[in-house]
Backbone as CSV, one residue per row, in Angstrom:
resi,resn,N_x,N_y,N_z,CA_x,CA_y,CA_z,C_x,C_y,C_z
1,MET,36.465,19.241,-13.680,35.411,19.240,-12.496,34.286,19.097,-12.510
2,PHE,33.872,20.332,-13.140,32.545,20.537,-12.491,31.535,19.479,-13.258
3,ILE,31.644,19.115,-14.376,30.636,18.166,-15.098,30.898,16.761,-14.433
4,VAL,31.988,16.158,-13.808,32.368,15.407,-13.872,31.129,15.395,-12.504
5,ILE,31.025,16.361,-11.094,30.473,16.087,-10.051,29.259,15.937,-10.751
6,ALA,28.392,16.721,-11.608,27.425,16.744,-11.889,27.042,15.543,-12.859
7,ILE,27.942,15.094,-13.128,27.597,13.677,-14.025,27.072,12.899,-12.587
8,ALA,28.058,12.149,-11.485,27.965,11.520,-10.616,26.956,11.896,-9.366
9,ALA,26.422,13.703,-9.521,25.192,13.759,-9.070,24.040,13.460,-9.965
10,LEU,23.501,12.983,-11.008,23.176,12.568,-11.999,22.478,11.787,-11.510
11,SER,23.796,10.587,-11.795,23.850,9.188,-11.253,23.286,8.630,-10.384
12,LEU,23.728,9.599,-8.762,23.043,9.260,-7.959,21.764,9.466,-7.739
13,TRP,20.925,10.278,-8.114,19.510,10.725,-8.358,18.677,9.471,-8.980
14,GLY,19.554,9.273,-10.062,19.008,8.114,-11.540,18.727,6.420,-9.783
15,LEU,19.673,6.111,-9.330,19.971,5.081,-8.426,18.786,5.434,-7.731
16,VAL,19.131,6.310,-7.270,17.502,6.265,-6.104,16.416,6.777,-6.487
17,ALA,16.433,6.932,-7.493,15.018,7.290,-7.542,14.459,5.865,-8.793
18,THR,15.070,5.334,-8.824,14.504,3.676,-9.400,14.422,2.935,-8.063
19,VAL,14.995,3.449,-7.010,14.625,2.575,-6.127,13.616,2.587,-5.638
20,ILE,13.374,3.713,-5.575,12.187,4.395,-4.872,10.969,3.853,-5.454
21,GLU,10.897,3.722,-6.792,10.358,3.224,-7.730,9.580,1.964,-7.571
22,LEU,11.451,1.302,-7.850,10.791,-0.315,-7.231,10.116,-0.707,-6.214
23,ARG,10.564,0.060,-5.516,9.694,-0.653,-4.805,8.441,-0.225,-4.067
24,ARG,8.188,1.148,-4.851,6.544,1.977,-4.546,6.057,1.061,-5.890
25,ASP,6.426,0.237,-6.811,5.496,-0.408,-7.902,5.438,-1.647,-7.551
26,GLY,5.820,-2.588,-6.313,5.703,-3.663,-5.894,6.453,-4.712,-6.667
27,TYR,7.217,-4.386,-7.103,8.543,-5.050,-7.473,9.247,-6.235,-6.519
28,ARG,8.203,-7.133,-6.723,8.868,-8.639,-5.905,8.303,-9.649,-5.970
29,ARG,8.877,-10.773,-5.491,8.436,-12.415,-5.948,6.802,-12.289,-5.083
30,VAL,6.374,-12.844,-6.280,5.037,-12.988,-5.692,4.468,-14.645,-5.740
31,PRO,4.321,-15.208,-4.352,3.927,-16.809,-5.350,2.747,-16.758,-6.171
32,THR,2.477,-18.256,-6.704,2.122,-18.257,-8.272,0.827,-19.247,-7.043
33,ASP,-0.492,-18.730,-8.296,-1.393,-19.148,-7.252,-1.930,-20.352,-8.234
34,PRO,-2.164,-21.130,-7.618,-2.022,-22.492,-8.475,-3.962,-22.941,-9.748
35,GLU,-4.867,-21.843,-8.815,-5.881,-21.785,-8.971,-6.089,-21.202,-10.501
36,ARG,-5.342,-19.918,-10.323,-5.244,-18.890,-11.871,-4.456,-19.625,-12.633
37,ALA,-2.929,-20.514,-12.242,-2.744,-21.105,-13.149,-2.945,-21.840,-14.035
38,ALA,-4.185,-23.207,-13.577,-5.100,-24.212,-13.949,-5.789,-23.613,-14.799
39,LEU,-6.370,-22.526,-14.612,-7.254,-21.680,-15.782,-6.842,-21.767,-16.795
40,HIS,-5.313,-20.987,-17.054,-4.541,-21.277,-18.388,-3.767,-22.431,-19.097
41,SER,-3.589,-23.446,-17.909,-2.764,-24.105,-18.764,-4.397,-25.188,-19.427
42,SER,-5.354,-25.656,-19.033,-6.045,-25.998,-19.701,-6.715,-26.032,-20.488
43,PRO,-6.635,-26.841,-21.884,-7.158,-26.573,-23.271,-8.707,-26.156,-22.969
């Protein structure tokens, strides 16, 4: 039973840490800047 509780606690810790890191990292949709895209598309 102790192992089940330990695994559940580690899983919860990992999930919370992942959400915190994703929010801090700036993981979100950012609109494309047409001027920067034009620099890479023309040969």
